[in-house]
Backbone as JSON, one array per atom type, in Angstrom:
{
  "sequence": "MGETGKTYLIGELAEATGVTVRTLQHYDHIGLLPTSGRTASGRRSYTEEDVLTLEQIIFYRTLGLSLPEIRDKVVNRPELSQIESILQKQEMALYKKIEDAHVSLAAIEAYRAAIAAGNYPSWQLLTSFIRILRNSNLMDWKEYAFSDVQKEVLGRRFAQGHGAFELYHTWRALTLKAVTLARSGEAADGPAAQKLAEAWRRMVQEATGGDAGQIQAFAQLQENRASWPEGDRDLMEASQAFIDRAVKHFLSSPSSDARKNGGDSEHGT",
  "N": [[1.06, -1.25, -0.12], [0.67, 2.13, -0.78], [2.51, 4.83, 1.0], [1.2, 7.08, 3.15], [2.13, 8.86, 4.97], [0.93, 9.33, 7.18], [0.65, 8.91, 10.62], [-0.14, 7.23, 13.74], [-0.5, 7.56, 17.23], [-0.47, 5.41, 19.95], [-2.5, 5.54, 21.51], [-4.5, 6.9, 20.05], [-4.86, 5.19, 17.87], [-5.81, 2.94, 19.4], [-8.41, 4.07, 20.24], [-9.72, 4.63, 17.57], [-10.09, 1.99, 16.48], [-11.14, 0.5, 18.65], [-9.86, -1.26, 19.98], [-8.06, -2.02, 23.03], [-5.56, -0.01, 24.63], [-3.77, -1.55, 26.0], [-4.01, -4.03, 25.01], [-2.97, -3.65, 22.51], [-0.49, -2.79, 23.13], [0.33, -5.68, 24.18], [0.21, -7.01, 21.72], [2.21, -6.07, 20.42], [4.45, -6.67, 22.02], [4.32, -9.73, 21.76], [4.98, -9.62, 19.17], [2.98, -9.76, 17.2], [1.81, -7.44, 16.24], [4.01, -5.53, 15.72], [5.26, -2.33, 16.64], [5.75, 0.56, 14.56], [7.23, 2.39, 15.1], [8.77, 4.87, 17.29], [8.03, 7.95, 19.1], [9.79, 10.78, 19.77], [9.49, 11.03, 22.56], [9.26, 8.51, 23.3], [7.05, 7.16, 22.97], [4.82, 4.65, 21.39], [4.22, 4.57, 17.81], [2.06, 4.19, 15.09], [1.62, 3.25, 11.58], [-0.21, 3.62, 8.42], [-0.15, 0.94, 7.29], [0.14, -0.55, 9.32], [-2.41, -0.15, 10.45], [-4.05, -1.64, 8.74], [-3.1, -4.18, 8.99], [-3.7, -4.74, 11.62], [-6.58, -4.46, 11.25], [-6.85, -7.02, 10.16], [-6.39, -8.64, 12.23], [-8.11, -8.09, 14.25], [-10.35, -9.1, 12.71], [-10.21, -11.81, 12.69], [-9.97, -12.36, 15.18], [-12.76, -12.03, 15.69], [-13.87, -14.27, 14.67], [-13.11, -16.05, 16.32], [-10.57, -17.18, 16.45], [-7.42, -18.05, 17.91], [-4.53, -16.39, 19.06], [-2.06, -17.49, 18.13], [-3.0, -18.77, 15.85], [-3.9, -16.58, 14.38], [-1.6, -15.41, 13.74], [-0.46, -17.19, 11.87], [-2.21, -16.28, 9.71], [-2.23, -13.65, 9.15], [-1.06, -10.91, 7.23], [1.56, -9.0, 7.36], [1.56, -5.41, 7.19], [0.4, -4.97, 4.57], [0.83, -4.83, 1.0], [-0.87, -3.01, -1.58], [-1.51, -4.63, -3.64], [-1.84, -6.93, -2.26], [-4.0, -6.89, -1.0], [-6.7, -7.76, -2.19], [-6.57, -10.38, -2.29], [-6.53, -10.86, 0.6], [-8.78, -10.08, 1.49], [-10.51, -11.88, -0.02], [-9.81, -14.31, 1.35], [-10.74, -13.77, 3.74], [-13.3, -13.44, 3.15], [-14.19, -16.12, 2.67], [-13.54, -17.33, 5.23], [-15.7, -16.08, 6.37], [-17.97, -17.1, 5.06], [-17.53, -19.79, 5.75], [-18.13, -19.63, 8.6], [-20.61, -19.15, 8.38], [-21.79, -21.21, 7.11], [-21.34, -23.31, 9.17], [-23.19, -22.17, 11.11], [-25.6, -22.54, 9.81], [-25.88, -25.2, 9.7], [-26.16, -26.12, 12.2], [-28.56, -24.71, 12.85], [-30.04, -26.02, 11.09], [-30.28, -28.66, 12.26], [-31.62, -28.12, 14.47], [-33.95, -27.39, 13.44], [-34.58, -29.93, 12.06], [-34.75, -31.51, 14.32], [-37.04, -30.55, 15.78], [-39.29, -30.87, 13.7], [-39.29, -33.57, 13.79], [-40.01, -34.21, 16.49], [-42.57, -32.91, 16.35], [-44.05, -34.38, 14.64], [-44.41, -36.35, 16.27], [-42.54, -38.02, 17.17], [-39.49, -39.51, 18.56], [-36.36, -38.05, 18.04], [-33.1, -39.05, 17.32], [-30.6, -37.62, 19.13], [-28.07, -38.04, 19.17], [-27.57, -38.98, 16.29], [-27.89, -36.67, 14.98], [-26.2, -34.67, 16.08], [-23.8, -36.13, 15.17], [-23.69, -35.88, 12.5], [-23.64, -33.07, 12.43], [-20.95, -32.67, 13.08], [-19.7, -33.93, 11.13], [-20.55, -32.44, 8.7], [-19.38, -30.28, 9.35], [-16.93, -30.28, 8.66], [-16.75, -30.19, 6.0], [-17.79, -28.09, 3.0], [-19.16, -25.59, 0.7], [-17.29, -24.78, -0.52], [-15.66, -27.04, -1.06], [-16.81, -28.24, -3.09], [-15.34, -27.53, -5.54], [-13.75, -29.34, -6.23], [-15.16, -31.23, -7.59], [-16.15, -33.04, -10.61], [-18.08, -31.58, -12.53], [-20.29, -32.24, -15.15], [-20.49, -31.21, -18.49], [-23.11, -30.13, -18.96], [-24.26, -29.72, -16.37], [-22.56, -27.8, -15.52], [-23.3, -25.54, -16.87], [-26.07, -25.46, -16.41], [-25.88, -24.88, -13.42], [-24.27, -22.74, -13.6], [-25.62, -21.02, -14.97], [-27.73, -20.56, -13.4], [-26.72, -19.87, -10.97], [-25.19, -17.62, -11.38], [-24.49, -15.48, -9.58], [-22.79, -15.63, -6.51], [-24.16, -15.9, -4.06], [-26.66, -17.27, -4.53], [-25.8, -19.71, -5.02], [-25.18, -20.87, -2.59], [-27.51, -20.29, -1.19], [-28.97, -22.31, -2.18], [-27.41, -24.7, -1.67], [-27.49, -24.53, 1.32], [-30.2, -24.89, 1.57], [-30.62, -27.24, 0.55], [-28.86, -29.12, 2.24], [-30.56, -28.66, 4.71], [-32.84, -29.76, 4.25], [-31.87, -32.58, 3.36], [-30.84, -33.27, 6.08], [-33.35, -32.71, 7.6], [-34.74, -34.89, 6.48], [-33.29, -37.62, 7.14], [-33.27, -37.47, 9.92], [-36.2, -37.64, 10.19], [-36.56, -40.01, 8.93], [-35.08, -41.82, 10.81], [-36.23, -41.69, 13.04], [-38.69, -42.82, 12.68], [-40.75, -41.88, 11.11], [-43.29, -42.13, 8.74], [-43.04, -42.57, 5.33], [-45.28, -41.49, 3.96], [-46.51, -39.67, 5.83], [-47.41, -36.62, 7.42], [-45.43, -34.74, 8.25], [-43.52, -35.97, 6.47], [-44.57, -35.48, 4.07], [-44.51, -32.8, 3.96], [-41.95, -32.24, 3.95], [-41.2, -33.29, 1.37], [-42.84, -31.71, -0.37], [-41.21, -29.23, 0.05], [-38.76, -30.07, -1.04], [-39.33, -30.58, -3.65], [-40.04, -28.05, -4.68], [-37.46, -26.93, -3.98], [-36.13, -27.97, -6.1], [-37.47, -27.01, -8.31], [-36.98, -24.52, -8.26], [-33.98, -24.41, -8.58], [-34.0, -25.46, -11.02], [-35.59, -24.26, -12.65], [-37.79, -25.49, -13.51], [-37.29, -26.73, -15.96], [-37.06, -29.51, -18.12], [-34.61, -30.69, -18.89], [-32.86, -29.55, -17.19], [-33.57, -30.49, -14.92], [-33.02, -33.07, -15.09], [-30.48, -33.04, -15.17], [-29.7, -31.98, -12.71], [-30.66, -34.27, -11.27], [-28.87, -36.03, -12.02], [-26.48, -35.26, -11.13], [-27.03, -35.94, -8.13], [-27.02, -38.55, -8.02], [-24.35, -39.17, -8.93], [-22.48, -39.93, -6.71], [-19.78, -40.57, -5.96], [-17.5, -38.83, -6.06], [-18.14, -36.94, -4.37], [-17.86, -34.38, -1.64], [-17.23, -35.74, 1.42], [-18.67, -35.4, 3.86], [-21.25, -34.4, 2.71], [-21.83, -36.28, 1.02], [-22.33, -38.73, 2.61], [-24.47, -37.67, 4.03], [-26.62, -37.82, 2.2], [-26.67, -40.23, 1.05], [-27.72, -41.28, 3.47], [-30.23, -40.25, 3.34], [-31.39, -40.35, 1.07], [-33.18, -42.78, 0.24], [-35.54, -42.3, 1.91], [-36.19, -39.81, 1.08], [-36.91, -40.15, -1.65], [-39.08, -42.2, -1.53], [-40.98, -40.25, -0.17], [-41.12, -38.18, -1.69], [-42.31, -39.51, -4.15], [-44.75, -40.48, -3.27], [-45.91, -37.9, -2.41], [-46.25, -36.98, -5.29], [-48.06, -38.64, -6.13], [-50.17, -38.07, -4.96], [-53.44, -36.85, -5.28], [-54.04, -34.13, -4.55], [-51.86, -33.1, -4.93], [-49.84, -30.32, -5.87], [-47.81, -30.32, -7.28], [-48.53, -32.16, -9.26], [-50.36, -30.84, -10.8], [-48.8, -29.02, -11.96], [-47.53, -30.33, -13.69], [-45.35, -31.73, -12.64], [-44.85, -34.44, -12.0], [-43.23, -36.05, -13.72], [-40.48, -36.08, -13.26], [-38.44, -36.07, -10.14], [-35.98, -35.22, -9.18], [-34.37, -36.19, -7.45]],
  "CA": [[-0.12, 0.12, 0.09], [1.3, 3.5, -0.76], [2.61, 5.53, 2.15], [0.53, 8.42, 3.17], [2.98, 9.68, 5.95], [0.03, 9.69, 8.41], [1.09, 7.71, 11.79], [-1.22, 7.24, 14.8], [-0.27, 7.12, 18.44], [-1.3, 4.18, 20.31], [-4.07, 5.98, 22.08], [-5.44, 7.34, 18.7], [-5.23, 3.87, 17.34], [-7.05, 2.26, 20.19], [-9.65, 5.02, 20.01], [-10.14, 4.55, 16.29], [-10.33, 0.9, 16.45], [-12.08, -0.07, 19.75], [-8.91, -2.07, 20.72], [-7.45, -1.17, 24.1], [-4.17, 0.3, 24.72], [-3.17, -2.68, 26.77], [-4.07, -5.2, 23.91], [-1.86, -3.19, 21.54], [0.97, -3.21, 23.92], [0.74, -7.04, 24.1], [0.54, -7.51, 20.37], [3.49, -5.42, 20.0], [5.1, -7.58, 22.74], [4.43, -10.79, 21.2], [5.29, -9.54, 17.69], [2.03, -9.95, 16.22], [1.72, -6.16, 15.57], [5.02, -4.6, 16.21], [5.19, -0.96, 16.5], [6.67, 0.74, 13.4], [8.28, 3.37, 15.62], [8.33, 5.63, 18.38], [8.09, 9.29, 19.2], [11.04, 11.49, 20.67], [9.26, 10.91, 24.02], [9.04, 7.06, 23.67], [5.31, 6.64, 22.71], [4.71, 4.06, 20.1], [3.49, 5.1, 16.79], [1.91, 3.18, 14.01], [1.31, 3.88, 10.06], [-1.49, 3.12, 7.86], [0.08, -0.31, 6.82], [-0.28, -1.05, 10.53], [-3.73, -0.34, 10.6], [-4.29, -2.73, 7.75], [-2.51, -5.41, 9.74], [-4.7, -4.52, 12.8], [-7.59, -4.96, 10.94], [-6.92, -8.36, 9.97], [-6.08, -9.26, 13.56], [-9.68, -8.02, 14.65], [-11.57, -9.73, 11.96], [-9.89, -13.27, 12.84], [-10.36, -12.47, 16.67], [-14.13, -12.15, 15.84], [-14.11, -15.76, 14.47], [-12.83, -16.96, 17.4], [-9.18, -17.9, 16.33], [-6.36, -18.01, 18.81], [-3.57, -15.34, 18.51], [-1.1, -18.14, 17.27], [-3.76, -19.08, 14.64], [-3.99, -15.5, 13.57], [-0.21, -15.18, 13.41], [-0.22, -17.56, 10.63], [-3.08, -15.95, 8.76], [-1.78, -12.24, 9.03], [-0.25, -10.21, 6.23], [1.92, -7.94, 7.95], [1.73, -4.33, 6.45], [0.19, -5.57, 3.13], [0.92, -3.93, -0.33], [-2.2, -2.71, -2.22], [-1.61, -5.82, -4.66], [-2.25, -8.1, -1.42], [-5.49, -6.79, -0.3], [-7.71, -8.52, -2.75], [-6.2, -11.77, -1.37], [-6.78, -11.06, 1.83], [-10.41, -10.11, 1.68], [-11.14, -13.1, -0.36], [-9.59, -15.2, 2.48], [-11.62, -13.29, 4.88], [-14.89, -13.75, 2.92], [-14.37, -17.73, 2.59], [-13.85, -17.61, 6.41], [-17.09, -15.92, 6.78], [-18.91, -18.25, 4.68], [-17.39, -21.2, 6.45], [-18.72, -19.43, 9.91], [-22.04, -18.98, 8.24], [-22.31, -22.61, 6.96], [-21.55, -23.98, 10.4], [-24.38, -21.7, 11.86], [-26.63, -22.98, 9.17], [-25.8, -26.5, 9.92], [-26.69, -26.23, 13.49], [-29.69, -24.42, 12.66], [-30.9, -27.12, 10.19], [-30.1, -29.58, 12.99], [-32.66, -27.94, 15.37], [-35.15, -27.49, 12.7], [-34.9, -31.18, 12.07], [-35.25, -31.92, 15.59], [-38.35, -29.97, 16.07], [-40.0, -31.56, 12.84], [-39.56, -35.0, 14.1], [-41.12, -34.01, 17.67], [-43.89, -32.06, 15.97], [-44.76, -35.76, 14.18], [-44.66, -37.39, 17.7], [-41.47, -39.17, 16.97], [-38.39, -39.04, 19.24], [-35.46, -38.53, 17.25], [-31.82, -39.51, 17.78], [-29.87, -36.61, 18.97], [-26.73, -38.67, 18.7], [-27.42, -38.99, 14.89], [-27.76, -35.19, 14.71], [-24.63, -34.3, 16.55], [-22.74, -37.0, 14.5], [-23.94, -35.51, 11.18], [-23.21, -31.81, 12.42], [-19.55, -32.75, 13.14], [-19.17, -34.4, 9.74], [-20.89, -31.61, 7.73], [-18.54, -28.92, 9.59], [-15.53, -30.57, 7.99], [-17.2, -29.94, 4.61], [-18.49, -26.81, 2.86], [-19.49, -25.25, -0.47], [-15.94, -24.77, -1.42], [-15.05, -28.29, -1.45], [-17.12, -28.58, -4.49], [-14.51, -26.91, -6.65], [-12.93, -30.42, -6.76], [-16.17, -32.12, -8.37], [-16.17, -33.05, -12.02], [-19.16, -31.4, -13.0], [-20.63, -32.38, -16.62], [-20.82, -29.58, -19.19], [-24.55, -29.95, -18.8], [-24.16, -29.39, -15.17], [-21.75, -26.62, -15.54], [-24.33, -24.9, -17.8], [-27.21, -25.18, -15.51], [-25.6, -24.27, -12.54], [-23.45, -21.47, -13.96], [-26.6, -20.0, -15.4], [-28.88, -20.35, -12.35], [-26.16, -19.33, -9.87], [-23.8, -16.68, -11.44], [-24.0, -14.8, -8.19], [-22.4, -16.63, -5.51], [-25.22, -16.15, -3.02], [-27.73, -18.09, -4.99], [-25.27, -21.21, -4.84], [-25.15, -20.88, -1.14], [-28.75, -20.39, -0.73], [-29.46, -23.77, -2.88], [-26.79, -25.63, -0.7], [-28.21, -24.67, 2.58], [-31.67, -25.64, 1.5], [-30.38, -29.04, 0.41], [-28.46, -29.67, 3.59], [-31.48, -28.74, 5.8], [-33.68, -30.91, 3.89], [-31.6, -33.76, 3.68], [-30.92, -33.51, 7.39], [-34.48, -33.17, 8.22], [-35.24, -36.41, 5.99], [-32.64, -38.65, 7.78], [-33.85, -37.46, 11.22], [-37.54, -38.13, 10.1], [-36.42, -41.76, 8.82], [-34.5, -42.69, 11.82], [-37.23, -41.47, 14.2], [-39.71, -43.73, 12.61], [-41.72, -41.34, 10.5], [-43.64, -42.78, 7.61], [-42.9, -41.38, 4.15], [-46.64, -40.84, 3.6], [-46.96, -38.94, 6.88], [-47.68, -35.31, 7.32], [-44.1, -34.3, 8.07], [-42.52, -36.26, 5.34], [-44.94, -34.86, 2.8], [-44.19, -31.37, 3.99], [-40.5, -32.25, 3.37], [-41.21, -33.49, 0.02], [-43.12, -30.53, -0.94], [-40.16, -28.28, 0.06], [-37.77, -30.66, -1.86], [-39.75, -30.17, -4.93], [-39.88, -26.53, -4.46], [-36.09, -26.55, -4.54], [-35.73, -28.62, -7.44], [-38.13, -26.19, -9.27], [-36.3, -23.14, -8.21], [-32.82, -24.59, -9.14], [-33.87, -25.74, -12.42], [-36.67, -23.46, -13.49], [-38.76, -26.44, -14.05], [-36.83, -27.49, -17.18], [-36.9, -30.94, -17.86], [-33.26, -31.25, -19.18], [-31.9, -29.13, -16.09], [-34.04, -31.46, -13.77], [-32.21, -34.37, -15.26], [-29.16, -32.78, -14.62], [-29.87, -31.98, -11.28], [-30.94, -35.6, -10.67], [-27.72, -36.91, -12.21], [-25.6, -34.77, -9.93], [-27.19, -36.42, -7.07], [-26.86, -39.82, -8.28], [-23.06, -39.3, -9.05], [-21.95, -39.18, -5.71], [-18.46, -41.14, -5.47], [-16.43, -37.91, -5.77], [-18.73, -35.82, -3.75], [-17.25, -34.07, -0.4], [-17.53, -36.79, 2.49], [-19.95, -35.14, 4.59], [-22.5, -34.23, 1.85], [-22.13, -37.8, 0.34], [-23.01, -39.31, 3.64], [-25.92, -37.34, 4.29], [-27.38, -37.81, 0.97], [-26.85, -41.81, 1.07], [-28.57, -41.7, 4.4], [-31.41, -39.65, 3.41], [-32.1, -40.48, -0.35], [-34.25, -43.45, 0.09], [-36.71, -41.64, 2.28], [-36.68, -38.74, 0.12], [-37.53, -40.72, -3.0], [-40.4, -42.52, -1.08], [-42.01, -39.26, 0.25], [-41.7, -37.18, -3.11], [-42.86, -40.35, -5.12], [-46.18, -40.38, -2.71], [-46.33, -36.6, -2.73], [-46.4, -36.49, -6.56], [-49.12, -39.43, -6.39], [-51.44, -37.53, -4.27], [-54.35, -36.13, -5.98], [-54.05, -32.86, -4.06], [-50.44, -32.44, -5.25], [-49.81, -28.98, -6.69], [-46.78, -30.85, -8.4], [-49.25, -32.71, -10.38], [-51.21, -29.59, -11.44], [-47.71, -28.06, -12.72], [-46.85, -31.26, -14.59], [-44.07, -31.93, -12.16], [-44.69, -35.8, -11.85], [-42.41, -37.03, -14.51], [-39.12, -36.11, -12.52], [-38.4, -35.26, -8.67], [-34.84, -34.57, -8.98], [-33.82, -37.08, -6.32]],
  "C": [[0.85, 1.3, -0.04], [1.36, 4.27, 0.5], [1.72, 6.71, 2.02], [1.03, 9.21, 4.28], [2.25, 9.71, 7.07], [0.45, 8.44, 9.47], [-0.14, 8.28, 12.9], [-0.39, 7.06, 16.08], [-1.05, 6.09, 18.98], [-2.53, 4.3, 20.81], [-4.84, 6.2, 20.92], [-5.91, 5.96, 17.86], [-6.25, 2.96, 18.06], [-8.29, 2.96, 20.15], [-10.36, 4.76, 18.75], [-10.71, 3.18, 15.9], [-11.14, -0.03, 17.34], [-11.17, -0.95, 20.52], [-8.14, -1.35, 21.91], [-6.01, -1.02, 23.91], [-3.34, -1.01, 25.1], [-3.01, -3.98, 25.94], [-2.99, -4.91, 22.83], [-0.41, -3.21, 21.95], [1.34, -4.79, 23.65], [0.68, -7.5, 22.87], [1.87, -6.97, 19.95], [4.68, -6.49, 20.85], [5.43, -9.06, 22.16], [4.67, -10.99, 19.8], [4.18, -9.7, 16.72], [1.65, -8.43, 15.46], [2.86, -5.27, 16.3], [4.64, -3.35, 15.77], [6.09, -0.4, 15.4], [7.68, 1.56, 13.9], [8.18, 3.8, 16.86], [8.77, 6.96, 18.41], [9.38, 9.64, 19.85], [10.69, 11.28, 22.3], [9.09, 9.35, 24.29], [7.89, 6.3, 23.39], [5.43, 5.71, 21.27], [3.91, 4.45, 18.93], [3.36, 3.97, 15.7], [1.36, 3.97, 12.51], [-0.05, 3.19, 9.54], [-1.34, 1.53, 7.56], [-0.22, -1.04, 8.16], [-1.44, -1.18, 10.96], [-4.34, -1.34, 9.67], [-4.29, -4.25, 8.41], [-3.43, -5.59, 10.99], [-6.15, -4.96, 12.6], [-7.92, -6.26, 10.64], [-7.1, -9.29, 11.33], [-7.66, -9.28, 14.05], [-10.64, -8.71, 13.98], [-11.26, -11.17, 12.51], [-10.27, -13.31, 14.37], [-12.06, -12.68, 16.83], [-14.69, -13.71, 15.31], [-13.72, -16.54, 15.44], [-11.51, -17.78, 17.62], [-8.37, -17.3, 17.39], [-5.35, -17.11, 18.36], [-2.43, -16.37, 17.52], [-1.64, -18.51, 15.81], [-3.76, -17.91, 13.94], [-2.6, -15.09, 12.92], [0.06, -15.88, 12.04], [-0.96, -17.03, 9.38], [-2.74, -14.48, 8.35], [-0.9, -11.89, 7.86], [0.34, -9.16, 6.77], [2.33, -6.65, 7.12], [1.66, -4.62, 5.02], [0.22, -4.46, 2.05], [-0.51, -3.77, -0.81], [-2.44, -4.17, -3.01], [-2.05, -6.8, -3.59], [-3.76, -8.07, -1.02], [-6.67, -7.49, -0.82], [-7.71, -9.77, -2.28], [-6.7, -12.01, -0.04], [-8.32, -10.89, 2.02], [-11.0, -11.15, 1.0], [-10.77, -14.34, 0.74], [-10.4, -14.93, 3.42], [-12.93, -13.87, 4.5], [-14.93, -15.17, 2.9], [-14.34, -17.84, 4.09], [-14.96, -17.48, 6.91], [-18.08, -16.78, 6.56], [-18.86, -19.41, 5.6], [-18.17, -20.84, 7.95], [-20.34, -19.77, 9.56], [-22.51, -20.5, 7.93], [-22.5, -23.47, 8.38], [-22.6, -23.67, 11.23], [-25.55, -22.32, 11.01], [-26.84, -24.58, 9.37], [-26.43, -26.88, 11.38], [-28.15, -25.81, 13.57], [-30.86, -25.31, 12.04], [-31.02, -28.21, 11.07], [-31.38, -29.28, 14.02], [-33.94, -27.83, 14.56], [-35.58, -29.0, 12.43], [-35.49, -31.91, 13.21], [-36.73, -31.7, 15.87], [-39.33, -30.69, 15.06], [-40.37, -32.85, 13.4], [-40.35, -34.96, 15.56], [-42.55, -33.54, 17.35], [-44.7, -33.47, 15.15], [-44.94, -36.63, 15.09], [-43.54, -38.36, 17.71], [-40.19, -38.53, 17.97], [-37.15, -39.44, 18.41], [-33.96, -38.64, 17.86], [-30.97, -38.23, 17.85], [-28.49, -36.79, 18.79], [-26.47, -38.64, 17.28], [-27.24, -37.59, 14.38], [-26.54, -34.54, 14.95], [-23.67, -34.84, 15.69], [-22.7, -36.1, 13.24], [-23.19, -33.87, 11.21], [-21.73, -31.8, 12.43], [-18.86, -33.13, 11.87], [-19.44, -33.31, 8.87], [-20.08, -30.43, 8.09], [-16.96, -29.32, 8.89], [-15.83, -30.36, 6.44], [-18.02, -28.83, 4.12], [-18.63, -26.79, 1.1], [-18.04, -25.34, -1.36], [-15.21, -25.94, -1.8], [-15.68, -28.94, -2.77], [-16.53, -28.36, -5.64], [-13.83, -28.26, -7.09], [-13.93, -31.43, -7.68], [-16.14, -31.91, -9.67], [-17.52, -32.86, -12.53], [-19.3, -31.61, -14.59], [-20.79, -31.18, -17.26], [-22.29, -29.27, -19.11], [-24.73, -29.24, -17.24], [-23.82, -27.97, -14.9], [-22.51, -25.38, -16.15], [-25.55, -24.47, -16.94], [-26.81, -24.44, -14.36], [-25.0, -23.13, -12.48], [-24.37, -20.45, -14.0], [-27.56, -19.59, -14.13], [-28.01, -19.73, -11.21], [-24.76, -18.7, -10.37], [-23.76, -15.79, -10.53], [-23.79, -15.84, -7.36], [-23.5, -17.15, -4.35], [-26.38, -17.06, -3.19], [-27.08, -19.51, -4.74], [-25.49, -21.54, -3.42], [-26.44, -21.19, -0.67], [-29.07, -21.83, -0.79], [-28.8, -24.82, -1.82], [-27.23, -25.58, 0.69], [-29.4, -25.23, 2.67], [-31.34, -26.97, 1.41], [-30.12, -29.41, 1.73], [-29.65, -29.65, 4.62], [-32.54, -29.55, 5.44], [-33.22, -32.23, 3.83], [-31.25, -34.17, 5.0], [-32.1, -33.76, 7.83], [-35.01, -34.7, 7.77], [-34.43, -37.54, 6.67], [-33.17, -38.44, 9.21], [-35.12, -37.84, 11.09], [-37.38, -39.92, 9.99], [-36.18, -42.43, 9.97], [-35.27, -42.53, 12.88], [-38.45, -42.18, 13.99], [-40.93, -42.91, 11.96], [-41.97, -41.88, 9.31], [-43.5, -41.7, 6.44], [-44.12, -40.74, 3.62], [-47.39, -40.01, 4.63], [-46.8, -37.5, 6.83], [-46.11, -34.58, 7.03], [-43.28, -34.85, 6.91], [-43.2, -35.55, 4.15], [-44.6, -33.24, 2.82], [-42.57, -31.18, 3.62], [-40.59, -32.5, 1.81], [-41.91, -32.38, -0.7], [-42.07, -29.52, -1.08], [-39.09, -28.84, -0.97], [-38.19, -30.37, -3.19], [-39.81, -28.75, -5.39], [-38.42, -26.1, -4.92], [-35.65, -26.81, -5.58], [-36.08, -27.39, -8.3], [-37.35, -24.92, -9.39], [-34.9, -23.27, -8.67], [-32.89, -24.63, -10.53], [-34.83, -24.99, -13.34], [-37.77, -24.33, -14.0], [-38.56, -27.21, -15.43], [-36.66, -28.63, -17.23], [-35.43, -31.59, -18.01], [-32.44, -30.61, -17.84], [-32.23, -30.13, -14.84], [-33.44, -32.61, -13.91], [-30.89, -34.18, -14.98], [-28.72, -32.7, -13.3], [-29.77, -33.32, -10.69], [-29.72, -36.35, -10.86], [-26.43, -36.65, -11.3], [-25.69, -35.44, -8.53], [-27.14, -37.83, -7.0], [-25.26, -40.13, -8.33], [-22.43, -39.02, -8.02], [-20.41, -39.64, -5.31], [-17.64, -39.93, -5.21], [-17.26, -36.63, -5.02], [-17.91, -35.39, -2.5], [-17.83, -35.25, 0.57], [-18.72, -36.76, 2.93], [-21.31, -35.07, 3.9], [-22.72, -35.63, 1.45], [-22.7, -38.55, 1.31], [-24.12, -38.99, 3.85], [-26.82, -37.46, 3.36], [-27.67, -39.18, 0.71], [-27.73, -41.9, 2.11], [-29.86, -41.21, 4.3], [-32.18, -40.2, 1.94], [-33.44, -41.4, -0.2], [-35.58, -42.99, 0.49], [-37.15, -40.65, 1.53], [-37.39, -39.02, -0.99], [-38.96, -41.18, -2.54], [-41.5, -41.28, -0.67], [-42.21, -38.3, -0.96], [-42.51, -38.34, -4.03], [-44.52, -40.28, -4.42], [-46.71, -38.9, -3.0], [-46.98, -36.3, -4.32], [-47.65, -37.56, -7.16], [-50.5, -39.13, -6.04], [-52.31, -36.55, -5.11], [-54.48, -34.61, -5.71], [-52.95, -32.18, -4.6], [-50.55, -31.3, -6.2], [-48.74, -29.38, -7.7], [-47.51, -31.48, -9.48], [-49.81, -31.67, -11.31], [-49.98, -29.0, -12.23], [-47.08, -29.13, -13.52], [-45.39, -31.64, -14.06], [-43.94, -33.49, -11.62], [-43.69, -36.7, -12.58], [-40.97, -37.21, -13.8], [-39.37, -35.47, -11.13], [-37.23, -35.08, -8.47], [-34.06, -35.37, -7.76], [-32.89, -38.25, -7.0]]
}
């Protein structure tokens, strides 16, 4: 980053960032944020580059990282050319944090759905899946060998990153709910399972726009699971049969909106 010549005394930096003087002194002492210099009277002073370093430290502290972990991630006094890379890493760290929260919320929702259906779900099952799923995330799908059709479908539908994340979170929540209902004894034609089937159909419709070719590509993606990220693969394999039965019953129901929309030929599972 280009030098602006502006410097901050330790008190000024503390006031501007909300970090205490004592904390800044500690960061200097352990070498995490060494002071750039001192005034004639011996007071610590910091540059704009030091401020960027401190902003990184603050960011990673909000994620709960320890100081040794932060030391491995922080770029000291970054140049302008390094800022974009820093922001991308921070963005990915935030998405991971969001995904972890989504998994926990999905587990709570799944547990409630099973209880509302009059079943006693296995909390051990849910917690085991939470642990597994926190070790995989959407970024792991970069390694998956998508077909040309799947790339076209997903690329068109999810040109904006948030669309892909929304689909991913919805898919995870529904599959987690499916395996919870199945293991707690819910019948595939029961009210809770049929509510799940309706939500699954809605997800597929929103992801594919109702196009038959895109629905087929979506279905093939879920069938070819050998190279899926481990956590997502285990979850899909545990829930697949229950989802298939629930959706099949949903589509065969005379009151099904999906039948009215012509959606009973493919269900994307």
